[in-house]
PDB file with SEQRES, HELIX, SHEET and CRYST1 records, atoms N, CA, C and O in Angstrom:
SEQRES   1 A   83  MET LYS ASP TYR ILE TYR GLN ARG VAL LEU ASP THR ALA          
SEQRES   2 A   83  GLU TYR ILE LEU GLN ASN ASN ALA THR VAL ARG GLN THR          
SEQRES   3 A   83  ALA LYS LYS PHE CYS VAL SER LYS SER THR VAL HIS LYS          
SEQRES   4 A   83  ASP VAL SER ASP ARG LEU PHE PHE ILE ASP LYS THR LEU          
SEQRES   5 A   83  TYR GLU LYS VAL LYS ILE VAL LEU ASN LYS ASN MET ALA          
SEQRES   6 A   83  GLU ARG HIS ILE ARG GLY GLY ILE ALA THR LYS ASN LYS          
SEQRES   7 A   83  PHE LYS THR GLN ALA                                          
HELIX    1 AA1 ASP A    3  ASN A   19  1                                  17    
HELIX    2 AA2 VAL A   23  PHE A   30  1                                   8    
HELIX    3 AA3 LYS A   34  LYS A   39  1                                   6    
HELIX    4 AA4 ASP A   40  ARG A   44  3                                   5    
HELIX    5 AA5 LEU A   45  ILE A   48  1                                   4    
HELIX    6 AA6 LYS A   50  GLN A   82  1                                  33    
CRYST1    1.000    1.000    1.000  90.00  90.00  90.00 P 1           1          
ATOM      1  N   MET A   1      14.920 -15.460   5.544  1.00  0.00           N  
ATOM      2  CA  MET A   1      14.337 -14.653   4.496  1.00  0.00           C  
ATOM      3  C   MET A   1      15.450 -14.274   3.513  1.00  0.00           C  
ATOM      4  O   MET A   1      16.553 -13.902   3.915  1.00  0.00           O  
ATOM      5  N   LYS A   2      15.141 -14.377   2.241  1.00  0.00           N  
ATOM      6  CA  LYS A   2      16.124 -14.047   1.213  1.00  0.00           C  
ATOM      7  C   LYS A   2      16.364 -12.549   1.187  1.00  0.00           C  
ATOM      8  O   LYS A   2      15.494 -11.754   1.542  1.00  0.00           O  
ATOM      9  N   ASP A   3      17.559 -12.183   0.761  1.00  0.00           N  
ATOM     10  CA  ASP A   3      17.959 -10.775   0.775  1.00  0.00           C  
ATOM     11  C   ASP A   3      17.058  -9.896  -0.088  1.00  0.00           C  
ATOM     12  O   ASP A   3      16.720  -8.781   0.309  1.00  0.00           O  
ATOM     13  N   TYR A   4      16.667 -10.388  -1.267  1.00  0.00           N  
ATOM     14  CA  TYR A   4      15.850  -9.564  -2.145  1.00  0.00           C  
ATOM     15  C   TYR A   4      14.450  -9.337  -1.563  1.00  0.00           C  
ATOM     16  O   TYR A   4      13.851  -8.284  -1.784  1.00  0.00           O  
ATOM     17  N   ILE A   5      13.936 -10.301  -0.835  1.00  0.00           N  
ATOM     18  CA  ILE A   5      12.628 -10.123  -0.194  1.00  0.00           C  
ATOM     19  C   ILE A   5      12.749  -9.118   0.945  1.00  0.00           C  
ATOM     20  O   ILE A   5      11.905  -8.236   1.105  1.00  0.00           O  
ATOM     21  N   TYR A   6      13.795  -9.263   1.723  1.00  0.00           N  
ATOM     22  CA  TYR A   6      14.060  -8.332   2.828  1.00  0.00           C  
ATOM     23  C   TYR A   6      14.127  -6.896   2.301  1.00  0.00           C  
ATOM     24  O   TYR A   6      13.521  -5.991   2.873  1.00  0.00           O  
ATOM     25  N   GLN A   7      14.863  -6.696   1.216  1.00  0.00           N  
ATOM     26  CA  GLN A   7      15.001  -5.352   0.643  1.00  0.00           C  
ATOM     27  C   GLN A   7      13.683  -4.858   0.062  1.00  0.00           C  
ATOM     28  O   GLN A   7      13.356  -3.679   0.198  1.00  0.00           O  
ATOM     29  N   ARG A   8      12.917  -5.743  -0.588  1.00  0.00           N  
ATOM     30  CA  ARG A   8      11.629  -5.354  -1.155  1.00  0.00           C  
ATOM     31  C   ARG A   8      10.664  -4.898  -0.058  1.00  0.00           C  
ATOM     32  O   ARG A   8       9.923  -3.932  -0.236  1.00  0.00           O  
ATOM     33  N   VAL A   9      10.681  -5.596   1.068  1.00  0.00           N  
ATOM     34  CA  VAL A   9       9.810  -5.228   2.185  1.00  0.00           C  
ATOM     35  C   VAL A   9      10.130  -3.812   2.649  1.00  0.00           C  
ATOM     36  O   VAL A   9       9.225  -2.999   2.839  1.00  0.00           O  
ATOM     37  N   LEU A  10      11.404  -3.519   2.830  1.00  0.00           N  
ATOM     38  CA  LEU A  10      11.799  -2.179   3.275  1.00  0.00           C  
ATOM     39  C   LEU A  10      11.492  -1.121   2.224  1.00  0.00           C  
ATOM     40  O   LEU A  10      11.042  -0.025   2.559  1.00  0.00           O  
ATOM     41  N   ASP A  11      11.731  -1.442   0.950  1.00  0.00           N  
ATOM     42  CA  ASP A  11      11.467  -0.485  -0.122  1.00  0.00           C  
ATOM     43  C   ASP A  11       9.978  -0.167  -0.251  1.00  0.00           C  
ATOM     44  O   ASP A  11       9.598   0.992  -0.420  1.00  0.00           O  
ATOM     45  N   THR A  12       9.147  -1.192  -0.171  1.00  0.00           N  
ATOM     46  CA  THR A  12       7.706  -0.948  -0.283  1.00  0.00           C  
ATOM     47  C   THR A  12       7.184  -0.160   0.913  1.00  0.00           C  
ATOM     48  O   THR A  12       6.319   0.702   0.759  1.00  0.00           O  
ATOM     49  N   ALA A  13       7.696  -0.446   2.086  1.00  0.00           N  
ATOM     50  CA  ALA A  13       7.270   0.282   3.284  1.00  0.00           C  
ATOM     51  C   ALA A  13       7.654   1.759   3.175  1.00  0.00           C  
ATOM     52  O   ALA A  13       6.847   2.634   3.490  1.00  0.00           O  
ATOM     53  N   GLU A  14       8.866   2.037   2.738  1.00  0.00           N  
ATOM     54  CA  GLU A  14       9.307   3.424   2.570  1.00  0.00           C  
ATOM     55  C   GLU A  14       8.475   4.139   1.510  1.00  0.00           C  
ATOM     56  O   GLU A  14       8.120   5.306   1.679  1.00  0.00           O  
ATOM     57  N   TYR A  15       8.165   3.446   0.424  1.00  0.00           N  
ATOM     58  CA  TYR A  15       7.356   4.041  -0.641  1.00  0.00           C  
ATOM     59  C   TYR A  15       5.965   4.404  -0.124  1.00  0.00           C  
ATOM     60  O   TYR A  15       5.453   5.485  -0.417  1.00  0.00           O  
ATOM     61  N   ILE A  16       5.365   3.515   0.632  1.00  0.00           N  
ATOM     62  CA  ILE A  16       4.036   3.778   1.185  1.00  0.00           C  
ATOM     63  C   ILE A  16       4.073   5.001   2.096  1.00  0.00           C  
ATOM     64  O   ILE A  16       3.177   5.843   2.041  1.00  0.00           O  
ATOM     65  N   LEU A  17       5.097   5.101   2.927  1.00  0.00           N  
ATOM     66  CA  LEU A  17       5.199   6.240   3.840  1.00  0.00           C  
ATOM     67  C   LEU A  17       5.451   7.554   3.107  1.00  0.00           C  
ATOM     68  O   LEU A  17       4.821   8.566   3.413  1.00  0.00           O  
ATOM     69  N   GLN A  18       6.354   7.544   2.155  1.00  0.00           N  
ATOM     70  CA  GLN A  18       6.718   8.774   1.457  1.00  0.00           C  
ATOM     71  C   GLN A  18       5.601   9.313   0.578  1.00  0.00           C  
ATOM     72  O   GLN A  18       5.455  10.526   0.428  1.00  0.00           O  
ATOM     73  N   ASN A  19       4.809   8.411  -0.007  1.00  0.00           N  
ATOM     74  CA  ASN A  19       3.802   8.823  -0.975  1.00  0.00           C  
ATOM     75  C   ASN A  19       2.365   8.670  -0.489  1.00  0.00           C  
ATOM     76  O   ASN A  19       1.429   8.946  -1.240  1.00  0.00           O  
ATOM     77  N   ASN A  20       2.177   8.235   0.757  1.00  0.00           N  
ATOM     78  CA  ASN A  20       0.833   7.927   1.247  1.00  0.00           C  
ATOM     79  C   ASN A  20       0.121   6.988   0.273  1.00  0.00           C  
ATOM     80  O   ASN A  20      -1.071   7.137   0.004  1.00  0.00           O  
ATOM     81  N   ALA A  21       0.858   6.038  -0.241  1.00  0.00           N  
ATOM     82  CA  ALA A  21       0.382   5.175  -1.313  1.00  0.00           C  
ATOM     83  C   ALA A  21      -0.523   4.068  -0.792  1.00  0.00           C  
ATOM     84  O   ALA A  21      -0.414   3.630   0.353  1.00  0.00           O  
ATOM     85  N   THR A  22      -1.409   3.637  -1.658  1.00  0.00           N  
ATOM     86  CA  THR A  22      -2.257   2.494  -1.358  1.00  0.00           C  
ATOM     87  C   THR A  22      -1.511   1.218  -1.717  1.00  0.00           C  
ATOM     88  O   THR A  22      -0.454   1.263  -2.346  1.00  0.00           O  
ATOM     89  N   VAL A  23      -2.062   0.092  -1.317  1.00  0.00           N  
ATOM     90  CA  VAL A  23      -1.466  -1.198  -1.658  1.00  0.00           C  
ATOM     91  C   VAL A  23      -1.454  -1.365  -3.178  1.00  0.00           C  
ATOM     92  O   VAL A  23      -0.483  -1.872  -3.741  1.00  0.00           O  
ATOM     93  N   ARG A  24      -2.514  -0.947  -3.830  1.00  0.00           N  
ATOM     94  CA  ARG A  24      -2.607  -1.073  -5.287  1.00  0.00           C  
ATOM     95  C   ARG A  24      -1.547  -0.231  -5.989  1.00  0.00           C  
ATOM     96  O   ARG A  24      -0.898  -0.707  -6.920  1.00  0.00           O  
ATOM     97  N   GLN A  25      -1.366   1.005  -5.556  1.00  0.00           N  
ATOM     98  CA  GLN A  25      -0.353   1.875  -6.154  1.00  0.00           C  
ATOM     99  C   GLN A  25       1.047   1.305  -5.941  1.00  0.00           C  
ATOM    100  O   GLN A  25       1.883   1.334  -6.844  1.00  0.00           O  
ATOM    101  N   THR A  26       1.292   0.790  -4.748  1.00  0.00           N  
ATOM    102  CA  THR A  26       2.593   0.223  -4.426  1.00  0.00           C  
ATOM    103  C   THR A  26       2.862  -1.023  -5.265  1.00  0.00           C  
ATOM    104  O   THR A  26       3.973  -1.213  -5.760  1.00  0.00           O  
ATOM    105  N   ALA A  27       1.863  -1.858  -5.421  1.00  0.00           N  
ATOM    106  CA  ALA A  27       2.019  -3.069  -6.227  1.00  0.00           C  
ATOM    107  C   ALA A  27       2.356  -2.716  -7.671  1.00  0.00           C  
ATOM    108  O   ALA A  27       3.206  -3.357  -8.289  1.00  0.00           O  
ATOM    109  N   LYS A  28       1.699  -1.713  -8.197  1.00  0.00           N  
ATOM    110  CA  LYS A  28       1.963  -1.287  -9.568  1.00  0.00           C  
ATOM    111  C   LYS A  28       3.388  -0.747  -9.702  1.00  0.00           C  
ATOM    112  O   LYS A  28       4.076  -1.044 -10.679  1.00  0.00           O  
ATOM    113  N   LYS A  29       3.825   0.034  -8.736  1.00  0.00           N  
ATOM    114  CA  LYS A  29       5.160   0.632  -8.764  1.00  0.00           C  
ATOM    115  C   LYS A  29       6.256  -0.435  -8.740  1.00  0.00           C  
ATOM    116  O   LYS A  29       7.242  -0.322  -9.468  1.00  0.00           O  
ATOM    117  N   PHE A  30       6.091  -1.473  -7.908  1.00  0.00           N  
ATOM    118  CA  PHE A  30       7.124  -2.487  -7.747  1.00  0.00           C  
ATOM    119  C   PHE A  30       6.887  -3.736  -8.594  1.00  0.00           C  
ATOM    120  O   PHE A  30       7.631  -4.711  -8.485  1.00  0.00           O  
ATOM    121  N   CYS A  31       5.852  -3.710  -9.440  1.00  0.00           N  
ATOM    122  CA  CYS A  31       5.538  -4.818 -10.354  1.00  0.00           C  
ATOM    123  C   CYS A  31       5.371  -6.147  -9.616  1.00  0.00           C  
ATOM    124  O   CYS A  31       5.906  -7.175 -10.029  1.00  0.00           O  
ATOM    125  N   VAL A  32       4.622  -6.102  -8.522  1.00  0.00           N  
ATOM    126  CA  VAL A  32       4.269  -7.311  -7.781  1.00  0.00           C  
ATOM    127  C   VAL A  32       2.763  -7.270  -7.535  1.00  0.00           C  
ATOM    128  O   VAL A  32       2.111  -6.261  -7.804  1.00  0.00           O  
ATOM    129  N   SER A  33       2.224  -8.356  -7.030  1.00  0.00           N  
ATOM    130  CA  SER A  33       0.782  -8.401  -6.786  1.00  0.00           C  
ATOM    131  C   SER A  33       0.413  -7.646  -5.511  1.00  0.00           C  
ATOM    132  O   SER A  33       1.257  -7.384  -4.654  1.00  0.00           O  
ATOM    133  N   LYS A  34      -0.871  -7.307  -5.413  1.00  0.00           N  
ATOM    134  CA  LYS A  34      -1.364  -6.644  -4.200  1.00  0.00           C  
ATOM    135  C   LYS A  34      -1.202  -7.571  -2.995  1.00  0.00           C  
ATOM    136  O   LYS A  34      -0.924  -7.113  -1.887  1.00  0.00           O  
ATOM    137  N   SER A  35      -1.373  -8.853  -3.214  1.00  0.00           N  
ATOM    138  CA  SER A  35      -1.219  -9.827  -2.131  1.00  0.00           C  
ATOM    139  C   SER A  35       0.206  -9.823  -1.594  1.00  0.00           C  
ATOM    140  O   SER A  35       0.421  -9.931  -0.387  1.00  0.00           O  
ATOM    141  N   THR A  36       1.171  -9.700  -2.489  1.00  0.00           N  
ATOM    142  CA  THR A  36       2.573  -9.669  -2.076  1.00  0.00           C  
ATOM    143  C   THR A  36       2.864  -8.430  -1.248  1.00  0.00           C  
ATOM    144  O   THR A  36       3.521  -8.513  -0.210  1.00  0.00           O  
ATOM    145  N   VAL A  37       2.377  -7.281  -1.701  1.00  0.00           N  
ATOM    146  CA  VAL A  37       2.587  -6.037  -0.960  1.00  0.00           C  
ATOM    147  C   VAL A  37       1.946  -6.142   0.415  1.00  0.00           C  
ATOM    148  O   VAL A  37       2.554  -5.772   1.419  1.00  0.00           O  
ATOM    149  N   HIS A  38       0.726  -6.642   0.459  1.00  0.00           N  
ATOM    150  CA  HIS A  38       0.021  -6.766   1.726  1.00  0.00           C  
ATOM    151  C   HIS A  38       0.766  -7.701   2.671  1.00  0.00           C  
ATOM    152  O   HIS A  38       0.921  -7.390   3.852  1.00  0.00           O  
ATOM    153  N   LYS A  39       1.226  -8.835   2.170  1.00  0.00           N  
ATOM    154  CA  LYS A  39       1.984  -9.791   2.981  1.00  0.00           C  
ATOM    155  C   LYS A  39       3.286  -9.162   3.486  1.00  0.00           C  
ATOM    156  O   LYS A  39       3.679  -9.354   4.637  1.00  0.00           O  
ATOM    157  N   ASP A  40       3.945  -8.406   2.603  1.00  0.00           N  
ATOM    158  CA  ASP A  40       5.202  -7.762   2.978  1.00  0.00           C  
ATOM    159  C   ASP A  40       5.015  -6.768   4.113  1.00  0.00           C  
ATOM    160  O   ASP A  40       5.751  -6.804   5.099  1.00  0.00           O  
ATOM    161  N   VAL A  41       4.036  -5.884   3.981  1.00  0.00           N  
ATOM    162  CA  VAL A  41       3.913  -4.798   4.958  1.00  0.00           C  
ATOM    163  C   VAL A  41       3.098  -5.165   6.188  1.00  0.00           C  
ATOM    164  O   VAL A  41       3.189  -4.487   7.212  1.00  0.00           O  
ATOM    165  N   SER A  42       2.311  -6.216   6.106  1.00  0.00           N  
ATOM    166  CA  SER A  42       1.515  -6.562   7.285  1.00  0.00           C  
ATOM    167  C   SER A  42       2.095  -7.734   8.075  1.00  0.00           C  
ATOM    168  O   SER A  42       1.843  -7.848   9.275  1.00  0.00           O  
ATOM    169  N   ASP A  43       2.857  -8.598   7.432  1.00  0.00           N  
ATOM    170  CA  ASP A  43       3.433  -9.746   8.141  1.00  0.00           C  
ATOM    171  C   ASP A  43       4.949  -9.639   8.282  1.00  0.00           C  
ATOM    172  O   ASP A  43       5.481  -9.628   9.392  1.00  0.00           O  
ATOM    173  N   ARG A  44       5.621  -9.563   7.168  1.00  0.00           N  
ATOM    174  CA  ARG A  44       7.086  -9.601   7.184  1.00  0.00           C  
ATOM    175  C   ARG A  44       7.701  -8.372   7.829  1.00  0.00           C  
ATOM    176  O   ARG A  44       8.691  -8.487   8.552  1.00  0.00           O  
ATOM    177  N   LEU A  45       7.140  -7.210   7.584  1.00  0.00           N  
ATOM    178  CA  LEU A  45       7.710  -5.968   8.104  1.00  0.00           C  
ATOM    179  C   LEU A  45       7.716  -5.961   9.631  1.00  0.00           C  
ATOM    180  O   LEU A  45       8.618  -5.389  10.243  1.00  0.00           O  
ATOM    181  N   PHE A  46       6.737  -6.578  10.239  1.00  0.00           N  
ATOM    182  CA  PHE A  46       6.656  -6.631  11.701  1.00  0.00           C  
ATOM    183  C   PHE A  46       7.923  -7.242  12.307  1.00  0.00           C  
ATOM    184  O   PHE A  46       8.403  -6.781  13.343  1.00  0.00           O  
ATOM    185  N   PHE A  47       8.455  -8.267  11.666  1.00  0.00           N  
ATOM    186  CA  PHE A  47       9.639  -8.946  12.190  1.00  0.00           C  
ATOM    187  C   PHE A  47      10.937  -8.245  11.808  1.00  0.00           C  
ATOM    188  O   PHE A  47      11.977  -8.489  12.419  1.00  0.00           O  
ATOM    189  N   ILE A  48      10.883  -7.373  10.799  1.00  0.00           N  
ATOM    190  CA  ILE A  48      12.080  -6.667  10.351  1.00  0.00           C  
ATOM    191  C   ILE A  48      12.272  -5.360  11.108  1.00  0.00           C  
ATOM    192  O   ILE A  48      13.350  -5.090  11.638  1.00  0.00           O  
ATOM    193  N   ASP A  49      11.207  -4.546  11.154  1.00  0.00           N  
ATOM    194  CA  ASP A  49      11.320  -3.215  11.772  1.00  0.00           C  
ATOM    195  C   ASP A  49       9.958  -2.836  12.342  1.00  0.00           C  
ATOM    196  O   ASP A  49       9.068  -2.419  11.600  1.00  0.00           O  
ATOM    197  N   LYS A  50       9.792  -2.975  13.641  1.00  0.00           N  
ATOM    198  CA  LYS A  50       8.486  -2.758  14.272  1.00  0.00           C  
ATOM    199  C   LYS A  50       8.053  -1.296  14.242  1.00  0.00           C  
ATOM    200  O   LYS A  50       6.861  -1.014  14.117  1.00  0.00           O  
ATOM    201  N   THR A  51       8.990  -0.368  14.352  1.00  0.00           N  
ATOM    202  CA  THR A  51       8.592   1.048  14.318  1.00  0.00           C  
ATOM    203  C   THR A  51       8.119   1.436  12.920  1.00  0.00           C  
ATOM    204  O   THR A  51       7.146   2.177  12.777  1.00  0.00           O  
ATOM    205  N   LEU A  52       8.799   0.943  11.894  1.00  0.00           N  
ATOM    206  CA  LEU A  52       8.364   1.201  10.516  1.00  0.00           C  
ATOM    207  C   LEU A  52       7.012   0.544  10.260  1.00  0.00           C  
ATOM    208  O   LEU A  52       6.156   1.110   9.579  1.00  0.00           O  
ATOM    209  N   TYR A  53       6.830  -0.639  10.802  1.00  0.00           N  
ATOM    210  CA  TYR A  53       5.552  -1.353  10.683  1.00  0.00           C  
ATOM    211  C   TYR A  53       4.404  -0.511  11.247  1.00  0.00           C  
ATOM    212  O   TYR A  53       3.347  -0.404  10.624  1.00  0.00           O  
ATOM    213  N   GLU A  54       4.608   0.080  12.414  1.00  0.00           N  
ATOM    214  CA  GLU A  54       3.561   0.899  13.039  1.00  0.00           C  
ATOM    215  C   GLU A  54       3.219   2.122  12.178  1.00  0.00           C  
ATOM    216  O   GLU A  54       2.051   2.490  12.057  1.00  0.00           O  
ATOM    217  N   LYS A  55       4.229   2.741  11.587  1.00  0.00           N  
ATOM    218  CA  LYS A  55       3.991   3.910  10.732  1.00  0.00           C  
ATOM    219  C   LYS A  55       3.219   3.530   9.472  1.00  0.00           C  
ATOM    220  O   LYS A  55       2.290   4.230   9.068  1.00  0.00           O  
ATOM    221  N   VAL A  56       3.610   2.419   8.857  1.00  0.00           N  
ATOM    222  CA  VAL A  56       2.930   1.957   7.642  1.00  0.00           C  
ATOM    223  C   VAL A  56       1.503   1.554   7.965  1.00  0.00           C  
ATOM    224  O   VAL A  56       0.591   1.804   7.176  1.00  0.00           O  
ATOM    225  N   LYS A  57       1.306   0.941   9.103  1.00  0.00           N  
ATOM    226  CA  LYS A  57      -0.032   0.506   9.524  1.00  0.00           C  
ATOM    227  C   LYS A  57      -0.986   1.698   9.619  1.00  0.00           C  
ATOM    228  O   LYS A  57      -2.156   1.589   9.252  1.00  0.00           O  
ATOM    229  N   ILE A  58      -0.487   2.831  10.110  1.00  0.00           N  
ATOM    230  CA  ILE A  58      -1.304   4.044  10.207  1.00  0.00           C  
ATOM    231  C   ILE A  58      -1.742   4.511   8.821  1.00  0.00           C  
ATOM    232  O   ILE A  58      -2.907   4.854   8.617  1.00  0.00           O  
ATOM    233  N   VAL A  59      -0.812   4.523   7.873  1.00  0.00           N  
ATOM    234  CA  VAL A  59      -1.132   4.950   6.505  1.00  0.00           C  
ATOM    235  C   VAL A  59      -2.135   3.998   5.863  1.00  0.00           C  
ATOM    236  O   VAL A  59      -3.095   4.443   5.233  1.00  0.00           O  
ATOM    237  N   LEU A  60      -1.922   2.703   6.015  1.00  0.00           N  
ATOM    238  CA  LEU A  60      -2.830   1.727   5.411  1.00  0.00           C  
ATOM    239  C   LEU A  60      -4.226   1.789   6.037  1.00  0.00           C  
ATOM    240  O   LEU A  60      -5.223   1.634   5.331  1.00  0.00           O  
ATOM    241  N   ASN A  61      -4.307   2.011   7.334  1.00  0.00           N  
ATOM    242  CA  ASN A  61      -5.617   2.145   7.976  1.00  0.00           C  
ATOM    243  C   ASN A  61      -6.338   3.399   7.495  1.00  0.00           C  
ATOM    244  O   ASN A  61      -7.555   3.382   7.312  1.00  0.00           O  
ATOM    245  N   LYS A  62      -5.599   4.483   7.290  1.00  0.00           N  
ATOM    246  CA  LYS A  62      -6.194   5.716   6.758  1.00  0.00           C  
ATOM    247  C   LYS A  62      -6.719   5.474   5.347  1.00  0.00           C  
ATOM    248  O   LYS A  62      -7.821   5.904   5.005  1.00  0.00           O  
ATOM    249  N   ASN A  63      -5.925   4.784   4.529  1.00  0.00           N  
ATOM    250  CA  ASN A  63      -6.357   4.481   3.166  1.00  0.00           C  
ATOM    251  C   ASN A  63      -7.597   3.593   3.160  1.00  0.00           C  
ATOM    252  O   ASN A  63      -8.488   3.767   2.330  1.00  0.00           O  
ATOM    253  N   MET A  64      -7.649   2.646   4.086  1.00  0.00           N  
ATOM    254  CA  MET A  64      -8.801   1.763   4.150  1.00  0.00           C  
ATOM    255  C   MET A  64     -10.061   2.531   4.560  1.00  0.00           C  
ATOM    256  O   MET A  64     -11.156   2.249   4.075  1.00  0.00           O  
ATOM    257  N   ALA A  65      -9.893   3.488   5.446  1.00  0.00           N  
ATOM    258  CA  ALA A  65     -11.039   4.278   5.892  1.00  0.00           C  
ATOM    259  C   ALA A  65     -11.542   5.202   4.789  1.00  0.00           C  
ATOM    260  O   ALA A  65     -12.722   5.552   4.772  1.00  0.00           O  
ATOM    261  N   GLU A  66     -10.675   5.601   3.875  1.00  0.00           N  
ATOM    262  CA  GLU A  66     -11.051   6.541   2.813  1.00  0.00           C  
ATOM    263  C   GLU A  66     -11.430   5.864   1.502  1.00  0.00           C  
ATOM    264  O   GLU A  66     -11.852   6.546   0.568  1.00  0.00           O  
ATOM    265  N   ARG A  67     -11.294   4.560   1.403  1.00  0.00           N  
ATOM    266  CA  ARG A  67     -11.466   3.911   0.106  1.00  0.00           C  
ATOM    267  C   ARG A  67     -12.873   4.044  -0.455  1.00  0.00           C  
ATOM    268  O   ARG A  67     -13.038   4.123  -1.672  1.00  0.00           O  
ATOM    269  N   HIS A  68     -13.886   4.070   0.394  1.00  0.00           N  
ATOM    270  CA  HIS A  68     -15.246   4.212  -0.121  1.00  0.00           C  
ATOM    271  C   HIS A  68     -15.452   5.597  -0.730  1.00  0.00           C  
ATOM    272  O   HIS A  68     -16.254   5.751  -1.651  1.00  0.00           O  
ATOM    273  N   ILE A  69     -14.754   6.581  -0.239  1.00  0.00           N  
ATOM    274  CA  ILE A  69     -14.849   7.933  -0.795  1.00  0.00           C  
ATOM    275  C   ILE A  69     -14.186   7.975  -2.172  1.00  0.00           C  
ATOM    276  O   ILE A  69     -14.742   8.533  -3.118  1.00  0.00           O  
ATOM    277  N   ARG A  70     -12.995   7.382  -2.277  1.00  0.00           N  
ATOM    278  CA  ARG A  70     -12.303   7.352  -3.574  1.00  0.00           C  
ATOM    279  C   ARG A  70     -13.110   6.578  -4.604  1.00  0.00           C  
ATOM    280  O   ARG A  70     -13.142   6.948  -5.778  1.00  0.00           O  
ATOM    281  N   GLY A  71     -13.759   5.510  -4.169  1.00  0.00           N  
ATOM    282  CA  GLY A  71     -14.596   4.737  -5.081  1.00  0.00           C  
ATOM    283  C   GLY A  71     -15.780   5.537  -5.575  1.00  0.00           C  
ATOM    284  O   GLY A  71     -16.141   5.460  -6.749  1.00  0.00           O  
ATOM    285  N   GLY A  72     -16.387   6.306  -4.687  1.00  0.00           N  
ATOM    286  CA  GLY A  72     -17.509   7.152  -5.087  1.00  0.00           C  
ATOM    287  C   GLY A  72     -17.092   8.231  -6.070  1.00  0.00           C  
ATOM    288  O   GLY A  72     -17.820   8.526  -7.017  1.00  0.00           O  
ATOM    289  N   ILE A  73     -15.932   8.816  -5.853  1.00  0.00           N  
ATOM    290  CA  ILE A  73     -15.419   9.841  -6.761  1.00  0.00           C  
ATOM    291  C   ILE A  73     -15.127   9.236  -8.135  1.00  0.00           C  
ATOM    292  O   ILE A  73     -15.426   9.848  -9.160  1.00  0.00           O  
ATOM    293  N   ALA A  74     -14.550   8.047  -8.155  1.00  0.00           N  
ATOM    294  CA  ALA A  74     -14.250   7.374  -9.416  1.00  0.00           C  
ATOM    295  C   ALA A  74     -15.526   7.066 -10.188  1.00  0.00           C  
ATOM    296  O   ALA A  74     -15.579   7.238 -11.405  1.00  0.00           O  
ATOM    297  N   THR A  75     -16.555   6.609  -9.475  1.00  0.00           N  
ATOM    298  CA  THR A  75     -17.829   6.322 -10.136  1.00  0.00           C  
ATOM    299  C   THR A  75     -18.463   7.592 -10.672  1.00  0.00           C  
ATOM    300  O   THR A  75     -18.992   7.597 -11.784  1.00  0.00           O  
ATOM    301  N   LYS A  76     -18.416   8.664  -9.901  1.00  0.00           N  
ATOM    302  CA  LYS A  76     -18.961   9.939 -10.346  1.00  0.00           C  
ATOM    303  C   LYS A  76     -18.259  10.417 -11.605  1.00  0.00           C  
ATOM    304  O   LYS A  76     -18.912  10.853 -12.554  1.00  0.00           O  
ATOM    305  N   ASN A  77     -16.945  10.340 -11.621  1.00  0.00           N  
ATOM    306  CA  ASN A  77     -16.188  10.773 -12.792  1.00  0.00           C  
ATOM    307  C   ASN A  77     -16.460   9.892 -14.000  1.00  0.00           C  
ATOM    308  O   ASN A  77     -16.489  10.378 -15.131  1.00  0.00           O  
ATOM    309  N   LYS A  78     -16.659   8.609 -13.771  1.00  0.00           N  
ATOM    310  CA  LYS A  78     -16.966   7.677 -14.869  1.00  0.00           C  
ATOM    311  C   LYS A  78     -18.262   8.078 -15.557  1.00  0.00           C  
ATOM    312  O   LYS A  78     -18.319   8.146 -16.785  1.00  0.00           O  
ATOM    313  N   PHE A  79     -19.293   8.341 -14.779  1.00  0.00           N  
ATOM    314  CA  PHE A  79     -20.580   8.675 -15.379  1.00  0.00           C  
ATOM    315  C   PHE A  79     -20.602  10.107 -15.901  1.00  0.00           C  
ATOM    316  O   PHE A  79     -21.377  10.424 -16.802  1.00  0.00           O  
ATOM    317  N   LYS A  80     -19.772  10.960 -15.353  1.00  0.00           N  
ATOM    318  CA  LYS A  80     -19.672  12.329 -15.849  1.00  0.00           C  
ATOM    319  C   LYS A  80     -19.103  12.356 -17.260  1.00  0.00           C  
ATOM    320  O   LYS A  80     -19.556  13.132 -18.101  1.00  0.00           O  
ATOM    321  N   THR A  81     -18.103  11.503 -17.522  1.00  0.00           N  
ATOM    322  CA  THR A  81     -17.486  11.470 -18.849  1.00  0.00           C  
ATOM    323  C   THR A  81     -18.357  10.746 -19.862  1.00  0.00           C  
ATOM    324  O   THR A  81     -18.234  11.003 -21.059  1.00  0.00           O  
ATOM    325  N   GLN A  82     -19.233   9.851 -19.423  1.00  0.00           N  
ATOM    326  CA  GLN A  82     -20.116   9.123 -20.338  1.00  0.00           C  
ATOM    327  C   GLN A  82     -21.273   9.988 -20.820  1.00  0.00           C  
ATOM    328  O   GLN A  82     -21.792   9.767 -21.914  1.00  0.00           O  
ATOM    329  N   ALA A  83     -21.676  10.948 -20.036  1.00  0.00           N  
ATOM    330  CA  ALA A  83     -22.853  11.750 -20.381  1.00  0.00           C  
ATOM    331  C   ALA A  83     -22.561  12.802 -21.422  1.00  0.00           C  
ATOM    332  O   ALA A  83     -23.458  13.552 -21.810  1.00  0.00           O  
TER     333      ALA A  83                                                      
END                                                                             
């Protein structure tokens, strides 16, 4: 693995933990695609740091469980501003 990829994996994982960030927020912050962030934290991170991987996995699972709520709030706000 190239050094810059190794460092990006660690940086994105730390960002997700510190900010409770979603994959989308992390991708925007690091100017990479959501697919890249997902690949970094779900595949590559496992081989780099397993304890960090487990912590990030908890945050991502929480975000996945809450995403339908955030989507509903976004839709509500969209129609609230249109009316």
